[in-house]
C-alpha positions, 0 to 999 in steps of 0.5 A, spaced: 960 242 480 959 248 484 953 250 487 951 255 482 952 251 476 948 245 479 942 250 480 942 253 473 942 245 471 935 244 474 933 251 472 934 249 465 929 243 466 924 247 470 920 249 464 920 241 461 918 239 468 912 244 468 910 242 461 910 235 464 906 237 470 901 241 465 900 234 461 899 230 467 894 224 466 893 226 458 895 222 452 901 225 449 906 224 444 913 224 447 919 225 442 926 224 445 932 228 443 935 222 438 928 222 434 924 216 438 917 217 439 913 214 444 905 215 446 902 214 452 900 217 459 904 221 464 903 218 470 908 222 475 913 227 474 919 229 479 925 233 479 929 227 475 924 225 470 917 222 468 914 216 469 909 214 463 905 209 461 907 207 454 902 204 449 904 197 446 900 194 440 898 186 441 895 182 436 891 176 438 887 171 434 880 172 434 878 166 438 883 162 442 879 158 447 880 151 447 873 148 445 874 151 438 881 148 438 878 141 439 873 141 433 875 138 427 873 143 422 877 149 426 879 154 421 886 158 422 884 163 417 881 168 422 882 175 423 887 178 428 884 182 433 888 188 436 889 190 443 892 196 446 897 194 453 900 200 457 907 198 460 910 203 465 917 206 463 921 212 466 924 217 462 930 222 465 928 230 463 934 231 460 932 226 454 926 229 452 925 233 446 918 235 445 911 234 448 905 234 444 898 232 446 895 226 442 890 229 437 883 227 437 878 229 432 872 231 436 865 229 433 860 235 431 855 237 436 849 236 431 848 230 427 846 235 421 850 241 419 844 246 421 840 246 427 832 246 425 827 249 428 
């Protein structure tokens, strides 16, 4: 690979790197070239790729403490609680397809549709 081609290679991914830097520390949806989607928080951007905290859902029984397990009338039909954990993963820039902010619904500024005087 000559020096000119190497510069063109990094110049092609410059806009992807700039967009990742723009969304640094934001909760985003990352779509890969092969169609996989990840949601998480961009933590670090460098010339080779990005480091991202990827969200993972974890389900746990509502009460998992020992004192309730020792009781004779312990009921195992309790609802599951949902938690969110984040694992750190690295992605190369050439595998990124699309970066989009995670849409949040903003609450209305007033509890009533019209301000009263």
